[in-house]
N, C-alpha and C positions, 0 to 999 in steps of 0.2 A: 764573627767579629767580636773582639773584646768589648765589654760594656763601655769602656772609656771612649769608644768611637761612635756611640749612639747618641742621638739627640736626647736632651734631658728634660724635655717637656712634651706634653701631649700634642701641642701645636706643632712642634718640630716633627713629631712622629707622623702626624697627618700630612704635613707638607711633603715629607720624604716619601710616604706611601703614594701620594698623588704623582710625584715625580717618577717613581718607579713604574707606576701603572701606565703613564702616558708617554714617558720619554725613555724608559729603561735605565734610569739613573740609579746610582748607589749613593747612600748617605755616608759621609765620613766626617769624623771629628779629628783634625790633624793632631799628631803627637806634639804636645807642647814642649816637653824636654828639648852619472847624470844624463837623463833624456828630457823630453818635453811632453807636455800634456795637451790634449785638445780641450780648450776652454773658451768661453765666450769673450772673456776679457783677459788680457795678459801680455806682458812684454818679456821676451826670453833673453837672458844674458848668461852665457857660459853654461847652458843647461838648467839654469835656475829661472823659474817663471815667477814674475812679480805682477800682482794684480792690485790696482789702486795704490795708495801711499799713506803712510802714517800722518804726514803733514796735512794732506787733504782731509783726513778724518778728524784730526785733533784741532787744527787751526781753521780748516775750511768748513768744519761741521758736517761733512758728508758721512753720516752714520749708517746709512742703509747698506744692505748687502750688495757688493759688487761681484761677488763670486759665490755661487752655490757649490758646495764641496762635491755634491754628486754629479756636477757637470764635468768634473775631471774624469775622463773616460777610463783611463788605465790606472788602476789602483795598486797593482803589485809593486812592491819595493818603493812605495811612495812615502815621502816625508814632507811635512809642511806645518806652518804655524801662523797664527794671527789672532785677532780678537773676534768674538761673536758680534754680529750686527747690532747696532745701537749700543755698543760697548756694554753688553749685559752678560759677558762671560768670556771664556778663553777657549781656543781651538788648538788641537795638536793632532797631526797624523804621524804615526811612527810605524814604519814597515807595513804600510797599507791599512793600519787600524786607526780609525778616526775617533777622537775623544772630544767631548764637550764638557766644560766645567762651568758651574754657576754657584753663586753665593746663596746659601740658605740663611746663615747668620754670621756673626763675627767669630764663631769657632767651628762652624760646620759648613762643609761644602758639598755640592752634589756633582757627581761625575757620571757620564754615560757614554756609550759607544754609538755613534751615529754619523752618517754622511748627510743627514737631512739638516743642514745648517748653512748659514750664509756669513760671509766676512766682508767688512768694508775695505780691508786691505789684507793681503795674504801673500806668502812666499812659499813656493814648493818646488820640489825636484825629485829625482829618482836616484837610488843607489842600491845595487845588489852585490857590490864587491867592495870590501873595506880593507884598509890598512889597520891592523890591530896593534896599538901602541901602549904597553904598560907604562904608567907615569910614576917615576920614582920620587920626584921632587914634590914637596907639599903644595897644596892649593888651598889657601885660607881666605880667599876673598873673590868676589866677582872680577875684580881687576886682575888678580893673578890668573884666574881662569882664562880671561881674554888674552893675556900675554902668553900663556902657555899654548893656546890654540894657534895664535899668530906665529909663535916660534916654530912649531912643528910644520906649519903649512906656509912658511914665508915665501916659498917659491911658487905657490899656487897662483894662477892668474884668474881674476874675476871672483865673483861670489861663490861660496861653496857651503854645503851642509856638513855638520859634524855631529857625532854622538859621543856621549860619555856614560859609562856605567861605573857604579861604585857605591860606597856607603858614606853618607854624610854624617859629620859630627853635628853640624848645624846648617840650616839653610832657611831662606825666606822666599816665599812665592806670593804673588798677589793675583787676585781675580777682579777684573773690572766689573763694576756693578752700577752703571749709570741709572739714575731714577728714570722711569718711563716718561717720555715727553720732553726730556731735557734737550737743550741745544748747547753746543760747545764751540769755543773759539780759542781755547788755550789748553795747555797741559793740565793745569790745575782744575779747570772745569771738566775736562775729560775723565779725571780720576775721582770725581765726586762719587762717594759710595764704595770706592775700592776697599777691599778687605785683604789684609796681609795674614798669611798663615805660616806658622813656624813648622819646620820639619827637623826632627832630631833623631840621630842614630837609626837611620832607616836606609835600606837599599833603594837606589833611585836610578832612573835613566834621564838623561838630558839630551834634547835635540835642539841644535842651534844653527843659525845661518850667520856666516861671517862675510863681511865685505867692507872695503875701505871706500867704496864708491856709492853707497846707498843710504847715507845719513838722511833722515827725514823721509825715506822711502819705506824701508822695513827695519831700520835701526834708529834709535834716538840719536840726537846730534852729538852727544858726549861719548858715544861708543860705536865700535865697528861690529857689534854682535847683538843678536836678538835670540834669546833661548827660552824654552819652556822646560820645566821639570815635571816628571810624573813618577810617583812612587812605584816601587817594584810590585806592590800588591794592586796597583791601578786604582787606588782609593782617593788620591789627591793629585791634581794637576793644576799648574798655573804658570804665570810669567815669572821667570827666575830673576830675583833681585839681588840675592847674595848667597854665598855658599862657602862652606869649609868641609873638605873631605877628610875622612879618617885616613891616617897615614897608610900608604901602601895599598889602598883599595881602588885606585883609579885606573880605568882603561879608557883610552881615547880611540875613537874610530874615525878615520878620515877616508873619503871616497878614493878609490884607486885611480880614477881618472884625473885626480889632482896630483901635481908634482909635490911630493912631500919631502921635507928635510929629514935627515936621519936623526938629528937631535934638536931639541928646542933651544932657543936663545937662553 
């Protein structure tokens, strides 16, 4: 890894070594420039399994883990996302590989591969067959991304997973980092300690879930989409807040069990 990705103090180094030793995490300084599963808790909708809810976590203060990722018995072709229990990190499963990200400091994140993690709310599904759709039109914001996904899949019924691959010009992700022992009753309280990380001119993969019926469940009330971004080198992962792709670099993947429009709106 280039030196610019390393922590710049001995304390950071020791913390990173601790994380690698005990959790298998990597240290990263971000570039500044459908089936069903057997789970203990979950509600199935159109092949998408929803455990817990965002509103119960953020407004109801239910921070403990409702789902242990390893309790999902079938992991092949699995996709899912949500926060780490007690809002102390982010979780992403992409094609059966589970990633956990945590904050080290305001410029360095830790990411590791592990199913040994719990989520207070989580959404997951399966897809091993995709429509591959090169996207010609520019995508310069999170709002344009949501509109584009909705346009291509406007005939799909119920919630669905999607993937994006490409090179971002600029993007922003965050990792929740609630101080230990905190209680929350609002969005503002839930995001105490949250750290934003910029991503510039890097290859990325995005996994998202789209639904017009799950606001407050696995999407915020102002959006129909919840997405996490992971860099191509798997050195940074977090909740996607904003994104602008480099022109001509975007490929959208939609599951073949969904009815897909030939062209976006």
